[in-house]
Every structure is written in C-alpha cells, then in structure tokens.
FIKOLTOR-814989 format. One record per residue (C-alpha): residue in three letters; residue number from 1; x, y, z. Coordinates in nm, 2 decimals. Example, Ala and Ser with C-alpha at 12.3 -4.5 7.8 and 13.67 -1.06 7.14 Angstrom:
2
[site "ala",1,[1.23,-0.45,0.78]]
[site "ser",2,[1.37,-0.11,0.71]]
END
This chain:
455
[site "met",1,[-15.20,6.73,16.75]]
[site "leu",2,[-14.87,6.88,16.57]]
[site "gln",3,[-14.88,7.20,16.48]]
[site "val",4,[-14.67,7.27,16.18]]
[site "ala",5,[-14.58,7.55,15.94]]
[site "val",6,[-14.47,7.57,15.62]]
[site "val",7,[-14.32,7.87,15.49]]
[site "gly",8,[-14.36,7.89,15.15]]
[site "ser",9,[-14.67,7.80,14.89]]
[site "gly",10,[-14.46,7.68,14.59]]
[site "pro",11,[-14.42,7.30,14.48]]
[site "ser",12,[-14.17,7.24,14.77]]
[site "gly",13,[-14.36,7.40,15.01]]
[site "val",14,[-14.68,7.23,14.90]]
[site "tyr",15,[-14.53,6.89,14.92]]
[site "thr",16,[-14.38,6.88,15.25]]
[site "ala",17,[-14.72,6.98,15.36]]
[site "gln",18,[-14.84,6.66,15.15]]
[site "thr",19,[-14.60,6.38,15.30]]
[site "leu",20,[-14.65,6.55,15.66]]
[site "val",21,[-15.02,6.45,15.65]]
[site "gln",22,[-15.02,6.14,15.43]]
[site "gln",23,[-14.79,6.00,15.68]]
[site "asp",24,[-14.91,6.09,16.00]]
[site "pro",25,[-15.31,6.16,16.11]]
[site "asp",26,[-15.25,6.43,16.40]]
[site "val",27,[-15.07,6.68,16.20]]
[site "arg",28,[-15.21,7.05,16.08]]
[site "val",29,[-15.00,7.19,15.89]]
[site "asp",30,[-15.06,7.55,15.75]]
[site "val",31,[-14.89,7.69,15.46]]
[site "leu",32,[-14.75,8.08,15.47]]
[site "asp",33,[-14.68,8.29,15.20]]
[site "arg",34,[-14.62,8.63,15.16]]
[site "leu",35,[-14.79,8.65,14.88]]
[site "pro",36,[-15.20,8.64,14.86]]
[site "cys",37,[-15.17,8.38,14.61]]
[site "pro",38,[-15.03,8.04,14.61]]
[site "tyr",39,[-14.85,7.81,14.42]]
[site "gly",40,[-14.52,7.98,14.38]]
[site "leu",41,[-14.31,7.96,14.06]]
[site "val",42,[-14.59,7.77,13.90]]
[site "arg",43,[-14.79,8.07,13.89]]
[site "tyr",44,[-14.50,8.32,13.86]]
[site "gly",45,[-14.23,8.16,13.73]]
[site "val",46,[-14.38,7.91,13.45]]
[site "ala",47,[-14.42,8.07,13.14]]
[site "pro",48,[-14.79,8.18,13.03]]
[site "asp",49,[-14.77,7.94,12.72]]
[site "his",50,[-14.69,7.63,12.88]]
[site "glu",51,[-15.00,7.56,12.99]]
[site "lys",52,[-14.95,7.18,13.08]]
[site "ile",53,[-14.67,7.27,13.35]]
[site "lys",54,[-14.91,7.57,13.50]]
[site "ser",55,[-15.16,7.24,13.52]]
[site "leu",56,[-14.98,7.11,13.81]]
[site "gln",57,[-15.18,7.43,14.02]]
[site "asn",58,[-15.47,7.17,14.00]]
[site "asn",59,[-15.26,6.91,14.18]]
[site "leu",60,[-15.10,7.14,14.43]]
[site "arg",61,[-15.53,7.29,14.48]]
[site "thr",62,[-15.56,6.92,14.61]]
[site "val",63,[-15.29,6.94,14.90]]
[site "leu",64,[-15.42,7.28,15.00]]
[site "glu",65,[-15.79,7.21,15.00]]
[site "asn",66,[-15.73,6.92,15.26]]
[site "asp",67,[-15.90,6.95,15.56]]
[site "arg",68,[-15.55,6.94,15.80]]
[site "val",69,[-15.38,7.20,15.58]]
[site "arg",70,[-15.45,7.57,15.58]]
[site "phe",71,[-15.32,7.81,15.30]]
[site "ile",72,[-15.22,8.13,15.49]]
[site "gly",73,[-15.13,8.43,15.25]]
[site "gly",74,[-15.07,8.77,15.28]]
[site "val",75,[-14.81,8.69,15.56]]
[site "glu",76,[-14.46,8.78,15.58]]
[site "val",77,[-14.20,8.61,15.78]]
[site "gly",78,[-13.90,8.80,15.86]]
[site "pro",79,[-13.86,9.19,16.04]]
[site "asp",80,[-14.15,9.29,15.93]]
[site "gly",81,[-14.40,9.05,16.00]]
[site "leu",82,[-14.40,8.75,16.16]]
[site "thr",83,[-14.01,8.67,16.33]]
[site "pro",84,[-13.90,8.30,16.32]]
[site "glu",85,[-13.85,8.31,16.68]]
[site "arg",86,[-14.24,8.46,16.72]]
[site "leu",87,[-14.32,8.13,16.43]]
[site "arg",88,[-14.13,7.90,16.67]]
[site "glu",89,[-14.37,8.01,16.97]]
[site "leu",90,[-14.69,7.95,16.76]]
[site "tyr",91,[-14.60,7.60,16.60]]
[site "his",92,[-14.43,7.29,16.72]]
[site "ala",93,[-14.19,7.29,16.37]]
[site "val",94,[-14.13,7.49,16.12]]
[site "val",95,[-14.03,7.43,15.77]]
[site "tyr",96,[-13.86,7.73,15.55]]
[site "cys",97,[-13.96,7.64,15.19]]
[site "val",98,[-13.85,8.00,15.06]]
[site "gly",99,[-13.64,7.88,14.75]]
[site "ala",100,[-13.37,8.10,14.59]]
[site "ala",101,[-13.48,8.47,14.55]]
[site "thr",102,[-13.24,8.66,14.39]]
[site "asp",103,[-13.02,8.60,14.03]]
[site "arg",104,[-12.61,8.54,14.00]]
[site "arg",105,[-12.48,8.88,13.85]]
[site "leu",106,[-12.21,8.85,13.60]]
[site "gly",107,[-11.97,9.10,13.78]]
[site "ile",108,[-11.90,9.31,13.41]]
[site "pro",109,[-11.88,9.65,13.32]]
[site "gly",110,[-12.21,9.80,13.22]]
[site "glu",111,[-12.43,9.52,13.36]]
[site "asp",112,[-12.65,9.82,13.56]]
[site "leu",113,[-12.73,10.02,13.22]]
[site "pro",114,[-13.08,10.09,13.10]]
[site "gly",115,[-13.17,9.82,12.88]]
[site "ser",116,[-13.03,9.55,13.07]]
[site "trp",117,[-13.23,9.32,13.29]]
[site "ser",118,[-13.25,9.01,13.49]]
[site "ala",119,[-13.39,8.74,13.34]]
[site "thr",120,[-13.67,8.69,13.68]]
[site "glu",121,[-13.76,9.09,13.61]]
[site "phe",122,[-13.93,8.99,13.29]]
[site "val",123,[-14.02,8.66,13.38]]
[site "ser",124,[-14.21,8.90,13.68]]
[site "trp",125,[-14.35,9.11,13.42]]
[site "tyr",126,[-14.54,8.88,13.21]]
[site "ser",127,[-14.63,8.67,13.50]]
[site "ala",128,[-14.76,8.98,13.68]]
[site "his",129,[-14.59,8.94,14.02]]
[site "pro",130,[-14.72,9.19,14.25]]
[site "asp",131,[-14.35,9.29,14.29]]
[site "ser",132,[-14.28,9.38,13.95]]
[site "thr",133,[-14.26,9.80,13.90]]
[site "gln",134,[-14.07,9.79,13.57]]
[site "asp",135,[-14.30,9.77,13.21]]
[site "ala",136,[-14.01,9.96,13.01]]
[site "phe",137,[-13.80,9.60,12.89]]
[site "leu",138,[-13.95,9.66,12.52]]
[site "arg",139,[-13.89,10.04,12.51]]
[site "asp",140,[-13.72,10.10,12.19]]
[site "ala",141,[-13.55,9.76,12.13]]
[site "arg",142,[-13.53,9.61,11.76]]
[site "ser",143,[-13.25,9.34,11.88]]
[site "ala",144,[-13.20,9.15,12.20]]
[site "val",145,[-12.93,8.94,12.39]]
[site "val",146,[-13.04,8.68,12.63]]
[site "ile",147,[-12.68,8.56,12.84]]
[site "gly",148,[-12.75,8.18,12.95]]
[site "val",149,[-12.86,7.87,12.75]]
[site "gly",150,[-13.10,7.68,13.02]]
[site "asn",151,[-13.46,7.69,13.04]]
[site "val",152,[-13.48,7.99,13.18]]
[site "ala",153,[-13.32,8.15,12.87]]
[site "val",154,[-13.56,7.97,12.59]]
[site "asp",155,[-13.85,8.04,12.79]]
[site "val",156,[-13.75,8.43,12.78]]
[site "thr",157,[-13.66,8.39,12.44]]
[site "arg",158,[-13.96,8.27,12.31]]
[site "ile",159,[-14.17,8.48,12.50]]
[site "leu",160,[-13.98,8.79,12.33]]
[site "ala",161,[-14.02,8.59,11.98]]
[site "arg",162,[-14.43,8.49,12.04]]
[site "gly",163,[-14.67,8.65,11.86]]
[site "val",164,[-14.99,8.81,12.01]]
[site "thr",165,[-15.23,8.60,11.86]]
[site "glu",166,[-15.05,8.28,12.04]]
[site "leu",167,[-15.06,8.44,12.39]]
[site "leu",168,[-15.37,8.59,12.36]]
[site "pro",169,[-15.51,8.23,12.54]]
[site "thr",170,[-15.34,8.23,12.82]]
[site "asp",171,[-15.32,8.44,13.16]]
[site "ile",172,[-15.08,8.69,13.04]]
[site "pro",173,[-15.16,9.05,13.18]]
[site "gln",174,[-15.31,9.29,12.95]]
[site "ala",175,[-15.00,9.53,12.94]]
[site "ala",176,[-14.71,9.29,12.93]]
[site "leu",177,[-14.95,9.10,12.62]]
[site "asp",178,[-14.99,9.46,12.45]]
[site "ala",179,[-14.65,9.57,12.51]]
[site "leu",180,[-14.54,9.25,12.33]]
[site "gly",181,[-14.76,9.31,12.07]]
[site "ala",182,[-14.62,9.61,11.97]]
[site "ser",183,[-14.28,9.47,12.01]]
[site "gln",184,[-14.02,9.59,11.73]]
[site "val",185,[-13.75,9.31,11.84]]
[site "arg",186,[-13.69,9.10,11.54]]
[site "glu",187,[-13.34,8.97,11.61]]
[site "ile",188,[-13.23,8.76,11.94]]
[site "gln",189,[-12.97,8.62,12.02]]
[site "met",190,[-12.92,8.34,12.28]]
[site "val",191,[-12.61,8.32,12.38]]
[site "gly",192,[-12.39,8.05,12.60]]
[site "arg",193,[-12.04,8.05,12.72]]
[site "arg",194,[-11.97,7.69,12.68]]
[site "gly",195,[-12.05,7.44,12.41]]
[site "pro",196,[-12.45,7.27,12.28]]
[site "ser",197,[-12.34,6.97,12.48]]
[site "gln",198,[-12.29,7.14,12.83]]
[site "ala",199,[-12.59,7.36,12.77]]
[site "arg",200,[-12.86,7.33,13.04]]
[site "phe",201,[-13.17,7.34,12.86]]
[site "thr",202,[-13.38,7.06,12.77]]
[site "thr",203,[-13.46,6.92,12.47]]
[site "lys",204,[-13.87,6.99,12.53]]
[site "glu",205,[-13.82,7.38,12.59]]
[site "leu",206,[-13.54,7.36,12.28]]
[site "arg",207,[-13.75,7.19,12.00]]
[site "glu",208,[-14.01,7.47,12.14]]
[site "leu",209,[-13.80,7.74,11.97]]
[site "gly",210,[-13.86,7.57,11.61]]
[site "ala",211,[-14.22,7.56,11.65]]
[site "leu",212,[-14.26,7.94,11.68]]
[site "pro",213,[-14.44,8.03,11.38]]
[site "asp",214,[-14.26,8.33,11.12]]
[site "thr",215,[-13.95,8.25,11.34]]
[site "asp",216,[-13.60,8.16,11.18]]
[site "ile",217,[-13.39,7.96,11.36]]
[site "val",218,[-12.99,8.00,11.28]]
[site "val",219,[-12.70,7.81,11.46]]
[site "asp",220,[-12.36,7.83,11.32]]
[site "pro",221,[-12.21,7.48,11.26]]
[site "ala",222,[-11.86,7.65,11.32]]
[site "glu",223,[-11.96,7.70,11.64]]
[site "leu",224,[-12.14,7.42,11.67]]
[site "ala",225,[-11.82,7.22,11.55]]
[site "leu",226,[-11.59,7.40,11.84]]
[site "asp",227,[-11.73,7.12,12.09]]
[site "pro",228,[-11.52,6.84,12.12]]
[site "ala",229,[-11.87,6.61,12.19]]
[site "tyr",230,[-11.99,6.75,11.86]]
[site "ala",231,[-11.89,6.50,11.61]]
[site "asp",232,[-11.96,6.22,11.80]]
[site "pro",233,[-12.24,6.22,12.07]]
[site "ser",234,[-12.30,5.90,12.15]]
[site "gly",235,[-12.10,5.93,12.43]]
[site "leu",236,[-12.37,6.20,12.57]]
[site "pro",237,[-12.60,6.16,12.86]]
[site "ala",238,[-12.96,6.11,12.68]]
[site "val",239,[-13.06,6.47,12.69]]
[site "gln",240,[-12.72,6.64,12.57]]
[site "arg",241,[-12.70,6.39,12.31]]
[site "arg",242,[-13.08,6.52,12.18]]
[site "asn",243,[-12.95,6.91,12.22]]
[site "val",244,[-12.70,6.86,11.97]]
[site "glu",245,[-12.94,6.68,11.72]]
[site "val",246,[-13.14,6.91,11.73]]
[site "leu",247,[-12.88,7.21,11.70]]
[site "arg",248,[-12.74,6.99,11.44]]
[site "gly",249,[-13.09,6.97,11.22]]
[site "trp",250,[-13.10,7.33,11.26]]
[site "ala",251,[-12.74,7.42,11.11]]
[site "glu",252,[-12.79,7.24,10.78]]
[site "arg",253,[-13.16,7.40,10.73]]
[site "pro",254,[-13.14,7.71,10.54]]
[site "ala",255,[-13.33,8.05,10.67]]
[site "arg",256,[-13.65,8.05,10.54]]
[site "gly",257,[-13.70,8.44,10.57]]
[site "his",258,[-13.92,8.49,10.88]]
[site "thr",259,[-14.03,8.80,11.02]]
[site "arg",260,[-13.81,8.70,11.34]]
[site "arg",261,[-13.50,8.58,11.39]]
[site "ile",262,[-13.31,8.34,11.70]]
[site "arg",263,[-12.97,8.30,11.69]]
[site "leu",264,[-12.79,8.02,11.89]]
[site "arg",265,[-12.44,8.16,12.00]]
[site "phe",266,[-12.23,7.90,12.20]]
[site "phe",267,[-11.83,7.94,12.29]]
[site "leu",268,[-11.88,8.32,12.36]]
[site "arg",269,[-11.86,8.48,12.71]]
[site "pro",270,[-11.94,8.85,12.81]]
[site "val",271,[-11.68,9.07,12.91]]
[site "ala",272,[-11.89,9.36,12.92]]
[site "leu",273,[-12.24,9.60,12.78]]
[site "val",274,[-12.15,9.90,12.60]]
[site "glu",275,[-12.28,10.17,12.68]]
[site "asp",276,[-12.49,10.39,12.32]]
[site "ala",277,[-12.65,10.72,12.41]]
[site "gly",278,[-12.69,10.65,12.79]]
[site "arg",279,[-12.82,10.28,12.75]]
[site "val",280,[-12.72,9.95,12.63]]
[site "gly",281,[-12.63,9.95,12.30]]
[site "ala",282,[-12.43,9.63,12.25]]
[site "val",283,[-12.25,9.34,12.42]]
[site "arg",284,[-11.88,9.25,12.38]]
[site "phe",285,[-11.84,8.88,12.41]]
[site "glu",286,[-11.47,8.68,12.42]]
[site "arg",287,[-11.48,8.40,12.21]]
[site "thr",288,[-11.37,8.07,12.46]]
[site "ala",289,[-11.24,7.74,12.36]]
[site "pro",290,[-11.27,7.40,12.53]]
[site "asp",291,[-10.98,7.36,12.82]]
[site "gly",292,[-11.00,7.00,12.81]]
[site "gln",293,[-11.11,6.98,13.16]]
[site "gly",294,[-11.50,7.07,13.10]]
[site "gly",295,[-11.45,7.42,13.13]]
[site "val",296,[-11.36,7.67,12.87]]
[site "thr",297,[-11.08,7.93,12.91]]
[site "gly",298,[-11.06,8.28,12.69]]
[site "thr",299,[-10.90,8.36,12.34]]
[site "glu",300,[-10.89,8.74,12.41]]
[site "arg",301,[-11.08,8.75,12.04]]
[site "tyr",302,[-11.40,8.95,12.08]]
[site "glu",303,[-11.76,8.99,11.97]]
[site "asp",304,[-11.96,9.27,11.99]]
[site "ile",305,[-12.33,9.17,11.94]]
[site "pro",306,[-12.58,9.46,11.92]]
[site "ala",307,[-12.87,9.46,12.14]]
[site "gln",308,[-13.09,9.78,12.29]]
[site "leu",309,[-13.26,9.47,12.54]]
[site "val",310,[-13.02,9.23,12.71]]
[site "leu",311,[-13.16,8.96,12.97]]
[site "arg",312,[-12.94,8.78,13.19]]
[site "ser",313,[-12.97,8.41,13.27]]
[site "val",314,[-12.74,8.31,13.44]]
[site "gly",315,[-12.87,8.12,13.75]]
[site "tyr",316,[-13.01,8.20,14.11]]
[site "arg",317,[-12.91,8.21,14.44]]
[site "gly",318,[-13.04,8.21,14.79]]
[site "val",319,[-13.06,8.50,15.01]]
[site "pro",320,[-12.98,8.48,15.42]]
[site "leu",321,[-13.31,8.48,15.62]]
[site "ala",322,[-13.35,8.65,15.92]]
[site "gly",323,[-13.33,8.46,16.20]]
[site "leu",324,[-13.15,8.17,16.06]]
[site "pro",325,[-12.80,8.06,15.99]]
[site "phe",326,[-12.67,8.08,15.62]]
[site "asp",327,[-12.39,7.96,15.41]]
[site "ala",328,[-12.30,8.21,15.19]]
[site "arg",329,[-12.06,8.03,14.99]]
[site "leu",330,[-12.39,7.78,14.88]]
[site "gly",331,[-12.63,8.00,14.92]]
[site "thr",332,[-12.86,7.75,15.15]]
[site "val",333,[-12.91,7.75,15.45]]
[site "pro",334,[-12.70,7.46,15.66]]
[site "his",335,[-12.88,7.09,15.76]]
[site "arg",336,[-12.90,6.79,15.78]]
[site "ala",337,[-13.15,6.56,15.62]]
[site "gly",338,[-13.31,6.89,15.66]]
[site "arg",339,[-13.30,6.97,16.00]]
[site "val",340,[-13.15,7.32,16.04]]
[site "val",341,[-12.79,7.27,16.21]]
[site "arg",342,[-12.61,7.59,16.40]]
[site "gly",343,[-12.26,7.66,16.48]]
[site "pro",344,[-11.98,7.86,16.46]]
[site "glu",345,[-11.96,8.09,16.17]]
[site "gly",346,[-11.73,7.88,15.85]]
[site "ala",347,[-11.84,7.54,16.04]]
[site "ala",348,[-11.91,7.23,15.79]]
[site "ala",349,[-12.25,7.14,15.85]]
[site "ala",350,[-12.13,6.78,16.04]]
[site "asp",351,[-11.98,7.02,16.31]]
[site "met",352,[-12.32,7.24,16.37]]
[site "ser",353,[-12.57,7.11,16.61]]
[site "val",354,[-12.93,7.04,16.51]]
[site "ser",355,[-13.19,7.34,16.57]]
[site "pro",356,[-13.48,7.18,16.70]]
[site "gly",357,[-13.82,7.25,16.57]]
[site "glu",358,[-13.62,7.47,16.24]]
[site "tyr",359,[-13.63,7.27,15.89]]
[site "val",360,[-13.58,7.34,15.55]]
[site "ala",361,[-13.66,7.20,15.20]]
[site "gly",362,[-13.62,7.33,14.82]]
[site "trp",363,[-13.39,7.54,14.68]]
[site "ile",364,[-13.31,7.69,14.99]]
[site "lys",365,[-13.22,7.35,15.14]]
[site "arg",366,[-13.00,7.22,14.87]]
[site "gly",367,[-12.96,7.51,14.61]]
[site "pro",368,[-13.12,7.61,14.26]]
[site "thr",369,[-13.10,7.29,14.08]]
[site "gly",370,[-13.36,7.02,13.91]]
[site "val",371,[-13.72,7.07,13.79]]
[site "ile",372,[-14.05,7.10,13.95]]
[site "gly",373,[-14.06,6.73,14.02]]
[site "thr",374,[-13.68,6.73,14.23]]
[site "asn",375,[-13.90,6.89,14.50]]
[site "arg",376,[-14.06,6.58,14.62]]
[site "pro",377,[-13.79,6.36,14.73]]
[site "cys",378,[-13.63,6.65,14.90]]
[site "ala",379,[-13.95,6.78,15.07]]
[site "lys",380,[-14.04,6.43,15.18]]
[site "glu",381,[-13.70,6.40,15.32]]
[site "thr",382,[-13.71,6.70,15.53]]
[site "ala",383,[-14.06,6.60,15.61]]
[site "leu",384,[-13.95,6.23,15.73]]
[site "ser",385,[-13.69,6.45,15.94]]
[site "leu",386,[-13.95,6.64,16.09]]
[site "leu",387,[-14.19,6.35,16.18]]
[site "ala",388,[-13.89,6.14,16.35]]
[site "asp",389,[-13.88,6.42,16.60]]
[site "ala",390,[-14.21,6.48,16.68]]
[site "pro",391,[-14.24,6.30,16.99]]
[site "ala",392,[-13.96,6.59,17.09]]
[site "leu",393,[-14.18,6.91,16.98]]
[site "leu",394,[-14.48,6.76,17.11]]
[site "ala",395,[-14.34,6.80,17.46]]
[site "arg",396,[-14.46,7.12,17.48]]
[site "gly",397,[-14.78,7.06,17.47]]
[site "pro",398,[-15.14,7.20,17.28]]
[site "leu",399,[-15.10,7.52,17.14]]
[site "pro",400,[-15.33,7.78,17.06]]
[site "asp",401,[-15.49,7.87,16.69]]
[site "pro",402,[-15.13,8.08,16.50]]
[site "leu",403,[-15.41,8.24,16.35]]
[site "asp",404,[-15.56,8.44,16.57]]
[site "ala",405,[-15.18,8.55,16.68]]
[site "met",406,[-15.17,8.68,16.41]]
[site "arg",407,[-15.48,8.83,16.35]]
[site "glu",408,[-15.41,8.99,16.70]]
[site "ala",409,[-15.05,9.13,16.64]]
[site "gly",410,[-15.20,9.33,16.36]]
[site "leu",411,[-15.17,9.10,16.05]]
[site "arg",412,[-15.46,9.06,15.80]]
[site "pro",413,[-15.37,8.68,15.67]]
[site "val",414,[-15.55,8.59,15.30]]
[site "glu",415,[-15.73,8.29,15.41]]
[site "trp",416,[-15.82,8.04,15.09]]
[site "thr",417,[-16.19,8.22,15.05]]
[site "gly",418,[-15.94,8.55,15.04]]
[site "trp",419,[-15.74,8.34,14.70]]
[site "arg",420,[-16.09,8.23,14.55]]
[site "ala",421,[-16.19,8.55,14.55]]
[site "ile",422,[-15.91,8.65,14.34]]
[site "glu",423,[-15.97,8.38,14.11]]
[site "arg",424,[-16.28,8.46,14.03]]
[site "ala",425,[-16.17,8.85,14.02]]
[site "glu",426,[-15.98,8.70,13.72]]
[site "ala",427,[-16.21,8.51,13.58]]
[site "glu",428,[-16.41,8.79,13.54]]
[site "leu",429,[-16.11,9.06,13.39]]
[site "gly",430,[-16.05,8.80,13.16]]
[site "ala",431,[-16.44,8.77,13.04]]
[site "ser",432,[-16.42,9.15,13.04]]
[site "leu",433,[-16.12,9.20,12.78]]
[site "gly",434,[-16.27,8.91,12.60]]
[site "arg",435,[-16.00,8.63,12.67]]
[site "gly",436,[-15.98,8.35,12.93]]
[site "val",437,[-15.89,8.38,13.30]]
[site "val",438,[-15.60,8.68,13.32]]
[site "lys",439,[-15.41,8.78,13.63]]
[site "leu",440,[-15.43,9.09,13.79]]
[site "pro",441,[-15.14,9.25,13.78]]
[site "asp",442,[-15.03,9.44,14.14]]
[site "trp",443,[-15.06,9.45,14.50]]
[site "asp",444,[-15.40,9.71,14.50]]
[site "ala",445,[-15.59,9.44,14.25]]
[site "leu",446,[-15.52,9.16,14.45]]
[site "met",447,[-15.57,9.26,14.79]]
[site "thr",448,[-15.92,9.44,14.69]]
[site "ala",449,[-16.01,9.10,14.54]]
[site "ala",450,[-15.95,8.92,14.77]]
[site "arg",451,[-16.13,9.16,15.09]]
[site "ser",452,[-16.42,9.12,14.80]]
[site "gly",453,[-16.58,8.81,15.03]]
[site "pro",454,[-16.74,8.49,14.90]]
[site "ala",455,[-16.95,8.51,14.60]]
END
C-alpha cells in the first residue's frame, strides 16, 4: 500500500488526494494541516457572504471522508513540528500544497504606519483565522483606501460596505460583525495603477458592488477614457470587455445620495502613505499613463486621497519551506511536472535532478494565479507524476502508521472526529447568539472544542 502525505488541506491538497485515491486503489493518503480545521482558503479566504463558493466545502468534505483518506490537523510541518526529513521517513511520498503564505509589499514610505494593513490581515480577521490577533482595523476610521483591483480587493471593499443585516446570516465571527456594525467608514476608494481593461477582478465580483444596498458606486469617466481600450473594448477578452461595460454603466449613472460611497479609481500608483497624528492619514498617488506596451509610466502629477484605513491588496508570494529548495524570484519550489527538483543555487529547473518522493501542487508549485478550479488540473498533474513513480517509491516496503509516530513524538493531532466536534461547537455558538453557524475565533476555542470528544 502506497502511503502518501499531502501537506495542506485546501483545494489543491484535497484535489491531489482525490486524484490519488481515484486513480489507484492501493494508495492511502493522510492530509496534514497546521490548523485543526480543513479546507484552507475556502474556509479562511472566501468572504463570508459568498455562500455559493463556501459550499465547495461540501465537495472537499466528500474527499476527506473517503475510507482511504485521513485528515490530520494540528500538525505543523517544519522545525517546530514534523521536519520534511521526518515526513519522508514516515511516508513513501510527500506532496506540499501550502499555498503562498505572505503578501507582496508596496515598498513605499509609510507602508507600516498604524492604520495600514495587508488585505490578508483584514480577511483573516473577518474569517476568524486563529492566527489573527488584530482587531483595530476600523478604529477611528471614516474613509478607507483599498490598493489593488483584483477579486480580493473587491471582497474587502464589499465587506467594508456591508451592513450588519446582510452579514448576520453568515458565519462571520461575532466580534467582527459588531465592529463592522459600529464602523464609521462611509467613503471607500479602490485604486489601481493601470486601467479598467487590465483590472484583475471578475465581472461577477464587480457587479456585486453595484448591488450593495444604500451604497453609491462612483466612477470618473475621464479616468476610464485614459484607457486606450475603453472607447472600443470589442478586442478585449470577454471578462475585461464585460468589466468595461459595467464600469461604463456606472460612470453614466448619477449618484443617488446613499449613506455609503465606493469610488473606483484607475491610473494611480501609490508612492507614499502620509502620516497624520502618528497614523496613516492619506495615500499619495502619482497619476500614471499607458506606455503603449501594456504597462504604465509616471506623469509626475500627484494626488493625496484621505484615509484612516489602508488595505493593501497587490498579490501574494510563496515563502521558503524548511528543507525544500526555493526559487526566490518566482516564490515557488522548483519542480518538473510536480516533482521537486534540487540542484545548485540559481540553476534552472531543467538542470536540476528530481528529489525522489517529494512533490508540490497549488500556488507553491505554479505561483499565486488562477481561481479555486485552477487547482484541479494542477493537482492532477502532480498526482499522476507521483503514481508513475510508485514502483520506485514502494521499494522501501510497507511503513508503520504515521499517526502513532506523531503521537510518540509528543504531537497531538486533530483527527476528523475533532474537526466534527469543532463544527458542533460553532453551531452551538451560533444558536446561543440567535444566528446560524458562527466561527470560533481563536486557537484556544478551537482546540478546546476539538478535544471535547464525539457527541
């Protein structure tokens, strides 16, 4: 029986496990996660008001409840837990599906002023990620600037503008719901350095902003017109063409005098965060212009946009994993069809040699690109590479149960019954608050629930 560890229980990890057990009846898979909860960014990255996308958890659950798949949470892989070397001793093969764990930075003065946060920090807070320790996002804020024009930027903009009534039926933690309900933020500006035809958001996400109650959407037609593709978007890909059409409709629509206002801004590049009384008070932008080659160039004309809250959403980046090679330029683990390769520092992947039994899938393999569904073909490629290598991997012979070795090492894994106990506790918490399921917000609450045992 081939014994495989998949590190990471998000979509790429679960899809890898799914392909392995579907393609070979003689494979067992342990899906390991540092957190006691499965599903990765589907649980901790999808906005609480996106119930349809969050329902993907049901599909992932089906895989994790397969007789030959085992969820093992609460186990960190690295120097403070199981090392990659130890994992390779316990399993015939290890697949790393750990995503891209850090945000790209702007690299501008004032970026670390109080009131300036990465969008990921804000998402972790309203998603009840147990590592989130911040709760001061909205304190003393009246206006906000979201830097970036991708789907995450749209998500955080939408959540800032949501009312309590709309968020009450979701699983958002109570503290975040209360803070958003008391928020004084009335003006939100989402700003991109390039034009509307190059924005990364999808049309569905964009249109959701226009459906928010009591919220005006303001778009400056003069900024849209700076985009060469705006006058005739017919040559654009379908998504970008629809985006331009939506923005054009908003630009032509008069403001309706609602309580909140969202402004979508383009061709503005952040150059500094401006301090006011020890915290961020504004963002200084340079007006940009198309350079004729798909990029933009500065014009040396500047604009300060007031904001006491700044959320930076300019992309993600992988971080090195202890014991694995890492391409610092790409933020990925070097690989060949999912097989980890090793070689001299700076060497191209084609010049490296395959590291037997080590594989990658998801963002740590290809970089932070695509949507949830993109992980399916990515995971399948890696899983098929692993299965092709199975005869050589099995030469080690049968292995003992890794779970016993983890416990002997002093680890306290959270198995599927522990996760189900967390689910029951979140349902009970929601009922006590007169709501549906409400997420437990911290490590202590999660681990207490996980150890409470079966119902």
